[in-house]
C-alpha positions in Angstrom: -18.2 -42.7 100.8 -14.4 -43.1 100.2 -12.0 -40.1 100.1 -10.3 -41.8 97.2 -10.9 -40.0 93.9 -12.3 -42.6 91.5 -11.3 -42.2 87.9 -13.1 -43.3 84.7 -12.4 -42.4 81.1 -13.4 -43.1 77.6 -11.2 -43.0 74.5 -13.5 -43.9 71.7 -16.2 -41.3 71.1 -17.2 -38.8 68.4 -18.5 -40.7 65.4 -18.2 -44.1 67.1 -20.8 -43.1 69.7 -22.9 -41.4 67.0 -23.1 -44.4 64.8 -23.3 -47.1 67.5 -25.8 -45.3 69.6 -27.8 -42.5 68.0 -27.8 -43.8 64.5 -28.8 -47.4 65.1 -31.1 -47.3 68.1 -33.6 -44.5 67.6 -36.5 -46.8 68.5 -37.2 -47.1 72.3 -37.9 -50.8 71.9 -34.6 -51.4 70.0 -32.5 -49.4 72.4 -33.9 -51.0 75.6 -33.8 -54.5 74.1 -30.0 -54.1 73.9 -29.8 -53.1 77.5 -32.1 -56.1 78.5 -29.7 -58.3 76.5 -26.8 -57.0 78.6 -28.8 -57.9 81.8 -29.2 -61.5 80.4 -25.5 -61.8 79.9 -24.9 -60.5 83.4 -26.9 -63.5 84.7 -29.8 -61.4 85.9 -32.9 -63.2 87.1 -35.1 -60.1 86.8 -35.0 -56.9 84.8 -37.4 -54.1 85.5 -38.1 -51.4 82.8 -39.9 -48.3 84.0 -41.4 -46.0 81.4 -42.4 -42.4 82.1 -46.1 -41.6 82.5 -45.6 -38.6 80.3 -42.9 -37.2 78.1 -41.4 -34.0 79.4 -38.1 -32.4 80.5 -37.9 -34.6 83.6 -39.1 -37.8 82.0 -36.8 -40.8 82.5 -36.6 -44.5 81.4 -35.0 -46.8 84.0 -33.7 -50.3 83.4 -32.7 -52.1 86.5 -31.5 -55.7 87.0 -30.2 -58.0 89.7 -27.2 -59.3 87.6 -23.5 -59.6 88.7 -22.9 -55.9 88.5 -19.4 -54.3 88.0 -16.5 -53.2 90.0 -15.0 -49.8 89.3 -12.2 -51.5 87.3 -14.8 -53.5 85.3 -16.7 -50.3 84.5 -13.6 -49.1 82.8 -12.4 -52.3 81.2 -15.9 -53.6 80.2 -18.5 -50.9 80.0 -16.3 -48.0 78.8 -14.3 -50.2 76.5 -15.9 -50.0 73.1 -15.9 -53.4 71.4 -15.3 -55.3 74.6 -15.7 -59.0 73.7 -17.1 -60.8 76.8 -16.9 -64.2 75.2 -13.2 -63.8 74.3 -12.4 -62.2 77.7 -13.9 -65.2 79.6 -12.9 -67.8 77.1 -16.4 -69.1 76.8 -19.6 -68.2 75.0 -21.6 -69.0 78.2 -22.3 -67.0 81.3 -21.2 -68.3 84.7 -24.7 -69.9 85.2 -24.5 -71.5 81.7 -26.6 -69.1 79.7 -25.6 -68.7 76.0 -24.4 -65.1 75.7 -26.5 -62.7 73.6 -23.9 -60.0 73.3 -21.0 -60.2 71.0 -19.9 -56.9 69.7 -19.7 -54.9 72.9 -21.6 -51.9 71.7 -25.2 -52.5 72.8 -24.4 -50.6 76.0 -24.4 -47.4 74.0 -27.9 -48.0 72.6 -29.4 -45.6 75.1 -27.9 -42.7 73.3 -30.3 -43.4 70.4 -33.2 -42.1 72.6 -31.6 -40.0 75.4 -28.8 -37.5 75.9 -27.7 -38.7 79.4 -27.0 -42.3 80.3 -26.5 -42.8 84.1 -25.1 -46.1 85.4 -25.3 -47.2 89.0 -23.8 -50.7 89.6 -23.1 -52.9 92.7 -20.6 -55.7 92.2 -21.7 -59.2 93.3 -18.0 -60.0 93.7 -16.8 -57.1 95.9 -19.8 -55.1 96.9 -18.3 -52.0 95.3 -20.9 -49.4 94.3 -20.2 -47.1 91.4 -22.3 -44.4 89.7 -21.3 -42.5 86.7 -22.9 -40.5 83.9 -22.3 -40.2 80.1 -23.4 -37.2 78.1 -24.0 -37.8 74.4 -23.5 -34.1 73.6 -20.1 -34.1 75.3 -19.0 -37.3 73.6 -19.8 -36.2 70.0 -19.2 -32.5 70.3 -16.6 -30.8 68.1 -15.2 -34.0 66.6 -15.5 -35.9 63.4 -13.0 -38.7 64.4 -13.5 -42.2 65.6 -10.8 -42.2 68.3 -9.2 -39.6 70.5 -5.5 -39.4 71.5 -6.5 -37.9 74.7 -9.1 -39.7 76.9 -12.2 -38.0 77.9 -12.9 -38.0 81.7 -16.2 -39.6 82.6 -18.2 -38.0 85.4 -18.2 -40.3 88.5 -21.2 -39.3 90.6 -20.6 -41.7 93.6 -18.2 -44.5 94.5 -18.3 -46.8 97.6 -15.4 -49.1 98.3 -15.8 -52.9 98.5 -18.3 -54.1 101.2 -19.3 -57.7 101.5 -22.6 -56.7 103.2 -23.5 -54.8 100.0 -23.0 -57.8 97.7 -26.5 -59.0 98.3 -27.8 -55.9 96.5 -25.8 -56.6 93.4 -27.1 -55.4 90.0 -27.0 -52.5 87.6 -29.5 -49.7 87.1 -29.3 -47.6 83.9 -31.3 -44.3 83.8 -31.9 -42.6 80.5 -32.8 -38.9 80.7 -33.3 -35.9 78.6 -35.2 -38.1 76.2 -35.4 -37.5 72.5 -38.9 -39.1 72.3 -41.9 -37.1 70.9 -44.6 -39.5 72.2 -45.0 -41.3 75.5 -44.4 -45.0 75.1 -47.4 -47.2 75.5 -46.6 -49.8 78.2 -48.9 -52.5 76.8 -47.5 -52.2 73.3 -44.0 -52.0 74.7 -44.5 -55.3 76.5 -45.7 -56.9 73.3 -42.8 -55.6 71.3 -40.3 -56.7 73.8 -41.8 -60.2 74.0 -41.5 -60.5 70.3 -37.8 -59.8 70.5 -36.9 -62.4 73.0 -37.7 -66.1 73.4 -38.3 -65.8 77.1 -41.5 -67.5 77.9 -40.0 -71.0 77.6 -37.4 -69.9 80.2 -39.6 -67.8 82.5 -38.2 -69.6 85.6 -34.8 -68.1 85.1 -35.3 -64.7 83.5 -38.2 -62.3 84.0 -38.6 -58.9 82.3 -41.2 -56.5 83.6 -42.4 -53.2 82.1 -44.0 -50.8 84.6 -44.3 -53.7 87.0 -46.0 -56.2 84.7 -44.2 -59.1 83.1 -43.8 -59.2 79.3 -45.6 -62.2 77.9 -46.0 -64.2 74.8 -48.0 -61.8 72.5 -49.8 -64.6 70.6 -53.5 -64.4 71.2 -54.7 -68.0 71.0 -58.2 -67.0 70.1 -57.0 -65.2 67.0 -54.9 -68.2 65.7 -56.5 -70.6 63.3 -53.7 -73.1 62.7 -50.4 -73.9 64.5 -47.5 -75.9 62.9 -46.0 -78.4 63.4 -48.9 -79.3 65.7 -51.6 -79.2 63.0 -49.8 -81.4 60.5 -51.7 -84.6 59.7 -49.8 -87.8 59.9 -49.5 -87.8 56.1 -48.3 -84.2 55.9 -45.6 -84.3 58.6 -42.2 -84.2 56.9 -39.9 -87.1 57.8 -37.2 -84.6 58.9 -39.4 -83.0 61.5 -39.5 -84.1 65.1 -42.0 -82.4 67.5 -40.6 -81.8 70.9 -42.4 -81.6 74.3 -43.2 -77.9 73.8 -44.8 -78.4 70.4 -41.9 -77.0 68.5 -40.6 -78.6 65.3 -36.9 -79.7 65.5 -34.9 -80.3 62.3 -31.3 -80.8 61.4 -30.1 -78.8 58.4 -27.8 -80.2 55.7 -24.8 -78.5 57.3 -25.5 -80.4 60.6 -26.9 -77.4 62.5 -30.2 -77.8 64.4 -33.2 -75.4 64.3 -36.4 -75.3 66.3 -39.5 -73.7 64.9 -43.1 -72.9 65.3 -45.3 -71.2 62.7 -48.9 -70.0 63.1 -51.6 -68.8 60.8 -54.1 -66.2 62.1 -57.8 -66.1 61.3 -57.5 -62.6 59.9 -54.7 -60.7 58.1 -52.2 -59.7 60.9 -51.5 -56.1 59.8 -48.5 -55.7 62.0 -45.0 -55.6 60.6 -43.6 -56.8 63.9 -45.6 -59.9 63.7 -46.1 -60.7 60.1 -43.5 -63.2 58.8 -40.9 -65.4 60.4 -38.5 -64.1 63.0 -35.1 -65.7 63.5 -33.7 -65.9 67.0 -30.2 -66.8 68.1 -29.4 -67.5 71.7 -32.9 -66.3 72.6 -32.5 -62.9 71.0 -33.8 -61.5 67.8 -31.4 -61.9 64.9 -33.7 -61.4 61.9 -36.8 -59.3 62.0 -39.9 -61.0 60.5 -39.5 -61.8 56.8 -40.3 -64.6 54.4 -36.9 -66.0 53.7 -36.5 -63.6 50.7 -39.2 -65.4 48.7 -40.6 -63.7 45.7 -44.0 -64.3 44.0 -45.3 -67.3 42.0 -46.0 -70.0 44.6 -49.2 -71.6 45.8 -51.1 -70.0 48.7 -49.2 -66.8 48.4 -52.1 -64.8 49.8 -51.5 -66.6 53.1 -48.3 -64.7 53.8 -50.4 -61.9 55.4 -51.7 -64.4 57.9 -48.4 -66.1 58.7 -46.3 -65.5 61.8 -43.6 -67.7 63.2 -40.3 -68.1 65.1 -37.2 -70.0 64.4 -34.4 -70.7 66.9 -31.1 -71.0 65.1 -28.3 -70.7 67.7 -25.7 -71.7 65.3 -25.9 -68.3 63.6 -24.3 -66.6 66.6 -21.6 -69.3 67.0 -19.8 -68.7 63.7 -16.3 -67.4 63.5 -17.5 -64.6 61.2 -20.4 -62.5 62.5 -23.5 -63.2 60.5 -25.9 -60.9 62.4 -26.1 -57.1 61.8 -24.9 -54.7 64.5 -28.4 -53.8 65.6 -29.6 -57.4 65.4 -32.3 -56.8 62.8 -31.1 -59.0 59.9 -28.9 -61.9 59.0 -26.3 -61.8 56.2 -27.9 -64.4 54.0 -25.2 -64.2 51.4 -22.8 -66.1 53.6 -22.2 -69.8 53.1 -23.0 -70.6 56.7 -26.5 -69.0 56.6 -27.5 -70.4 53.2 -28.8 -73.8 54.5 -31.2 -72.0 56.9 -32.4 -69.7 54.1 -33.1 -72.6 51.7 -34.8 -74.6 54.5 -37.0 -71.7 55.4 -38.1 -71.2 51.8 -39.1 -74.8 51.4 -40.9 -74.9 54.8 -42.8 -71.7 54.2 -44.0 -72.6 50.6 -45.1 -76.1 51.8 -47.1 -74.7 54.8 -48.7 -72.0 52.6 -50.1 -74.7 50.3 -51.3 -76.7 53.3 -52.9 -73.5 54.8 -54.7 -72.8 51.5 -56.3 -76.3 51.5 -57.2 -76.1 55.3 -58.6 -72.6 54.9 -60.8 -73.7 52.0 -62.0 -76.8 53.9 -62.7 -74.7 57.0 -64.7 -72.2 54.9 -66.7 -75.0 53.3 -67.4 -76.7 56.6 -68.5 -73.3 58.1 -70.6 -72.7 55.0 -72.4 -76.0 55.4 -73.0 -75.3 59.1 -74.4 -71.9 58.2 -76.6 -73.4 55.5 -78.8 -75.0 58.2 -81.0 -71.9 58.6 -81.4 -71.9 54.8 -82.4 -75.6 54.6 -86.2 -74.9 54.1 -85.5 -72.4 51.3 -83.0 -74.7 49.7 -85.4 -77.5 49.9 -87.9 -75.6 47.8 -85.4 -75.5 44.9 -85.3 -78.2 42.3 -82.4 -80.6 42.9 -80.4 -79.3 39.9 -80.9 -75.7 41.1 -79.9 -76.6 44.7 -76.8 -78.3 43.4 -75.8 -75.1 41.4 -76.3 -72.8 44.4 -74.3 -75.1 46.8 -71.4 -75.3 44.3 -71.4 -71.6 43.9 -71.2 -71.1 47.6 -68.3 -73.6 47.7 -66.5 -71.5 45.1 -67.0 -68.4 47.2 -65.7 -70.3 50.3 -62.3 -70.8 48.6 -61.7 -67.1 48.8 -59.4 -67.0 51.8 -59.6 -63.2 52.2 -63.3 -63.3 53.1 -64.0 -63.5 56.8 -66.9 -65.5 58.2 -69.3 -62.5 58.5 -68.6 -61.4 54.9 -69.0 -64.9 53.6 -72.4 -65.3 55.5 -73.7 -62.0 54.0 -72.6 -63.0 50.5 -74.1 -66.5 50.9 -77.4 -64.9 52.0 -77.3 -62.5 49.1 -76.6 -65.2 46.5 -79.4 -67.4 47.8 -81.9 -64.5 47.7 -80.7 -63.6 44.2 -81.4 -67.0 42.9 -84.8 -67.1 44.5 -85.6 -63.7 43.0 -84.5 -64.9 39.5 -81.5 -62.5 39.4 -77.9 -63.3 38.8 -78.7 -66.9 37.8 -76.2 -66.8 34.9 -73.4 -65.5 37.1 -74.1 -67.9 40.0 -74.2 -70.8 37.5 -70.7 -69.7 36.2 -69.5 -69.5 39.8 -70.6 -73.1 40.4 -68.3 -74.3 37.7 -65.3 -72.1 38.7 -62.4 -73.7 40.5 -61.0 -70.3 41.3 -62.4 -66.8 41.3 -60.6 -63.6 40.3 -61.0 -60.3 42.1 -63.0 -58.7 39.3 -65.6 -61.4 39.5 -65.9 -61.1 43.2 -66.2 -57.3 43.0 -69.0 -57.8 40.5 -70.9 -60.1 42.8 -70.4 -57.9 45.8 -71.6 -54.8 43.9 -74.6 -56.6 42.5 -75.6 -58.1 45.9 -75.5 -54.6 47.4 -77.9 -53.4 44.7 -80.2 -56.4 45.2 -80.3 -55.9 48.9 -81.4 -52.3 48.4 -83.8 -53.3 45.7 -85.5 -56.0 47.8 -85.9 -53.5 50.7 -87.2 -50.8 48.4 -89.8 -53.2 47.0 -91.0 -53.9 50.5 -91.2 -50.2 51.3 -93.4 -49.8 48.2 -95.6 -52.5 49.5 -95.9 -50.7 52.8 -96.9 -47.5 51.1 -99.5 -49.4 49.1 -101.0 -50.7 52.3 -101.1 -47.3 53.8 -103.0 -46.1 50.7 -105.4 -48.9 51.3 -105.9 -47.8 54.9 -106.5 -44.3 53.8 -109.2 -45.5 51.4 -110.9 -47.4 54.2 -110.9 -44.3 56.4 -112.3 -42.1 53.6 -115.1 -44.6 53.1 -115.9 -44.4 56.9 -115.6 -48.1 57.3 -116.5 -49.6 60.7 -114.0 -49.1 63.5 -113.6 -52.8 64.0 -112.4 -53.3 60.5 -109.9 -50.5 60.7 -108.6 -51.8 64.0 -108.3 -55.4 62.5 -106.5 -54.0 59.5 -103.9 -52.3 61.8 -103.6 -55.3 64.0 -102.6 -57.4 61.0 -100.2 -54.8 59.7 -99.0 -52.6 62.6 -95.8 -51.6 60.9 -97.6 -49.9 58.1 -98.5 -47.0 60.4 -94.9 -46.5 61.4 -91.6 -48.4 60.8 -91.2 -48.3 64.6 -94.1 -50.6 64.9 -92.7 -53.3 62.6 -91.9 -55.8 65.5 -95.2 -55.3 67.3 -97.9 -58.0 67.5 -101.3 -58.2 69.1 -101.0 -58.9 72.8 -104.0 -60.7 74.5 -102.4 -61.7 77.8 -103.2 -58.3 79.4 -106.7 -57.9 78.0 -108.4 -58.4 81.4 -106.2 -55.8 83.0 -106.8 -53.3 80.2 -110.6 -53.8 80.4 -110.5 -53.3 84.2 -108.5 -50.1 84.0 -110.6 -48.7 81.2 -113.9 -49.4 83.0 -112.5 -47.5 86.0 -111.2 -44.6 84.0 -114.0 -44.1 81.6 -117.0 -45.1 83.7 -120.2 -44.8 81.6 -118.2 -44.3 78.4 -116.4 -47.6 78.7 -118.7 -49.7 76.4 -118.2 -47.1 73.6 -114.4 -47.6 73.5 -112.4 -49.8 71.2 -108.8 -50.7 72.0 -106.0 -52.5 70.2 -103.2 -53.8 72.5 -99.8 -54.5 70.9 -96.5 -55.6 72.3 -92.8 -55.8 71.3 -90.2 -57.0 73.7 -90.7 -55.2 77.0 -92.9 -52.5 75.5 -96.7 -52.4 75.5 -98.6 -50.1 73.2 -102.4 -49.4 73.6 -104.1 -47.8 70.7 -107.6 -46.3 71.3 -109.8 -45.7 68.3 -112.6 -43.1 68.6 -115.8 -43.8 66.7 -115.9 -42.3 63.2 -117.2 -38.7 63.2 -116.2 -37.9 66.8 -113.7 -35.1 67.5 -111.1 -35.1 70.3 -112.0 -32.4 72.9 -110.7 -31.4 76.3 -113.0 -33.8 78.2 -111.9 -36.8 76.2 -108.2 -35.9 76.6 -108.6 -35.8 80.4 -110.3 -39.2 80.5 -107.7 -40.7 78.1 -104.8 -39.2 80.1 -106.2 -40.7 83.3 -106.7 -44.1 81.6 -103.1 -44.4 80.2 -101.6 -43.1 83.5 -103.5 -45.7 85.5 -102.7 -48.5 83.0 -99.0 -47.7 83.1 -98.9 -48.1 86.9 -101.1 -51.2 86.9 -99.2 -53.0 84.2 -95.8 -52.3 85.6 -96.9 -53.5 89.0 -98.5 -56.8 87.7 -96.3 -57.7 84.7 -92.5 -57.5 85.3 -91.8 -58.2 81.6 -93.1 -54.8 80.5 -91.0 -51.8 81.4 -92.8 -49.1 79.3 -96.5 -48.6 78.5 -97.4 -46.2 75.7 -100.7 -44.9 74.6 -102.0 -43.6 71.2 -105.4 -42.0 70.6 -106.6 -41.9 67.0 -109.7 -40.0 65.9 -111.2 -38.5 62.7 -110.5 -35.0 64.0 -108.8 -33.2 66.8 -110.1 -29.8 68.0 -107.6 -27.2 66.9 -108.0 -25.0 70.0 -104.6 -23.9 71.4 -105.3 -25.5 74.8 -106.1 -28.8 73.2 -102.9 -28.8 71.2 -100.8 -27.7 74.2 -102.3 -30.5 76.2 -101.3 -33.1 73.6 -97.7 -31.7 73.5 -97.6 -31.9 77.3 -98.6 -35.6 77.3 -96.1 -36.8 74.6 -93.0 -36.9 76.9 -95.0 -39.2 79.2 -95.6 -41.8 76.4 -99.1 -40.5 75.5 -100.0 -39.2 72.1 -103.1 -38.2 70.2 -103.6 -37.6 66.5 -106.1 -37.7 63.7 -106.0 -40.2 60.9 -104.7 -37.7 58.4 -101.8 -36.8 60.7 -101.0 -40.4 61.6 -101.0 -41.8 58.0 -99.2 -38.7 56.7 -96.4 -39.1 59.2 -96.2 -42.9 58.5 -96.1 -42.3 54.7 -93.3 -39.7 55.1 -91.2 -42.1 57.2 -91.5 -44.8 54.6 -90.9 -42.4 51.7 -87.7 -41.2 53.4 -86.6 -44.8 53.9 -87.1 -45.4 50.2 -85.0 -42.3 49.3 -82.1 -43.8 51.3 -82.4 -47.1 49.5 -82.6 -45.5 46.1 -79.4 -43.6 46.8 -77.6 -46.9 47.2 -78.3 -47.9 43.5 -79.6 -44.8 41.7 -78.3 -46.0 38.3 -80.0 -49.4 38.5 -82.8 -49.6 36.0 -84.9 -51.8 38.3 -84.6 -49.2 41.1 -85.5 -46.4 38.7 -88.6 -48.2 37.5 -89.6 -48.8 41.1 -89.2 -45.1 41.9 -91.3 -44.1 38.8 -94.2 -46.5 39.7 -95.4 -45.5 43.2 -98.1 -48.2 43.2 -96.1 -51.0 41.5 -93.1 -53.2 41.9 -90.0 -53.6 39.7 -90.1 -56.1 37.1 
C-alpha cells in the first residue's frame, strides 16, 4: 500500500445521479445489463454476476470482469466523468480488440444506483497494474441538492490504492459490488439468466464473451421444443422474398432502401407466449438491446393478427447506433421511430411481420388439418359407418374447427371427439352442418359448440349411469327370486362394474383357476365342493368373489375358513404370478349374523383386503355410488331439458 494519498472526486451529482441511476434502472436486470455492457466495452472475455441467496441487510450483487480495468487517473477521467464518450475519446467506435462499442452516453455506470445505495468499484489496470478501490454513496450524492451540477466537487471515498506493478497486470479487470439493496424480492437466478440472454446477442459470439450468473452461463432462452416455425428457414422456395439472403447461421440478411443492412430471425411458438420480454420483435444494435419487443407499431386490421401472441424475434440493426444523432433512448428500451434514419427499418419491419403472420396462419391451419387427419385414424371405424354424405359433412366441420389457431392439440382432439359423438347421437347436426360450410368461425359460434359439447359429454355419461342402475335393479330382482347361484355369478361376471364403479375395468380371469381351486380345497376341506367362486382381474390386481348358497348366513366358523382361504391365496398368487401385486377377497351371502363379534371380525379383515357383506348391503352401496355419480353429472347441465328428463325417469333414458 502506498503512502501517497489518492484523490478522486465527482462534480455532477444531485438530480443527475437521481435521473440517470435511480429513476431509469429500478429493475435488477436493466441495471446489471448496463454494467455488463461496460464489461463488453472493456474487452472482457468473461463477466460473472453473483446474486444473493436471500435479500437482507447484508445482501450484495457482485459483477466481476476480466477487462482492461482502469488506472487511478482513468477512474477520475472515465468512470467519474458523467457523460464520458469513449468513442470520441479513442477516435473509434471499436474497442482495441475490434468489438463494436455498446456504450455511447457514458451514464450506464450509474445504473447500479437504481437498485442499491452503495456502489463499490475495485479495478486493476491491464496497462499499469494499478489497483484502485473506491465507493459511491447514492444518499450522499443526492442529499440536500436539487441541482444538476455542483461548483464544489464532492470527494469520493478511496478505500484502497496500490501503485503500478507489472506483476499485477495479469489480474486485470473490474469488480463492482452493489450493497444496501433496494430489492424486495430475491432475484431468481434462472429467470435472471433468461432475461439477460434476451438483452444480448451473445450466443453467436460465445467464444469471445461469456456471461455467467451464479456460476452458470446465460444461454439462448429459446426452447426448441416449444417452437413451431422458424423464419427465414421455414420459407418455401416460392415464399422466400427476393430481397432475403439466408446466412450460414440461418439468419435472414437484407439491405434496406437507405443502404443499411439488417439480420433477422423470427419464430412462432406452438402456444401463446405470455411473456412480455419474449412476445414481439426485439431490436439489437452492436449486440445490445435497443428496442424492447414490439410489433413495429402495427395497429389492427391485417391478416393473421391473432398470431402476434405467438411471435418472437430478433433483428440486428447496427446502423441505429452509428448515426450522428442518437436514436436509442438512454436506458436502451426503445428507438426513436420518428427520425428519418429509423423510418426504413420501421417500414421494413411492418411489411415483414404482416407477411409472416399471413404465412403463419396458412401453416397453422394446414398443421391443424394434418394433425386432425392423423387423429382421425382411431375414429375410422365409426366414420366408416356413416353414409358418405354424412362423413363428408363431419370431416369438413372438423376442418373448419382446425382453422381456429388458438385451439391447442388437446382441445382440438376433445372437440373433434365431442362433435363425432354428437353426430352419432343425432344431436347438433344442424350446427355441425353449418360448420362444414363455414370458411371462418367466430368466437360466439365456438363458445356455443364448446358449451353444448360439455352438456353432451355429461348427458352421455348420465345415460350410461342410468343403465348401470337399471342393471342393478335387475340383479336385485334375481336375488329376491332366489335364482340359482350360478346365474347370479354369471350375471356379475358379465357386468362386474354394476356392483361398484371401481370394478368397471375388471374381467373374468381364468389363468389362475387351478391355483384358486388348489388353495380353496386346502382351506375349506370337506366344504370345498359346496363353494362357488368368481375370479376377476384388472391390471395387477386380482379379485376373488365367493358366493354363499342362497339361504345361508355368514357365521364365525365360515369367516375363519374364508379368512384362511384369502390369506393363503394372497401368498400363493404373489409367489407364483409376478404380474399380480394385490389379491382381494369378497364374500357375499344372503345374510350376515349381526353379533358384535362377527361385525368386529369383518372390520378387522377389511384393511387386509378381505370383505364380507350381504346382498342388500352390496347392492345398496353400489346403487349409492352410481347415484352420487349421476348427481355430479347432473350438476354440469342442470338446465338442460334432456338431463332433467333423465333425472325424472329413473328407469328410462333421455329422448
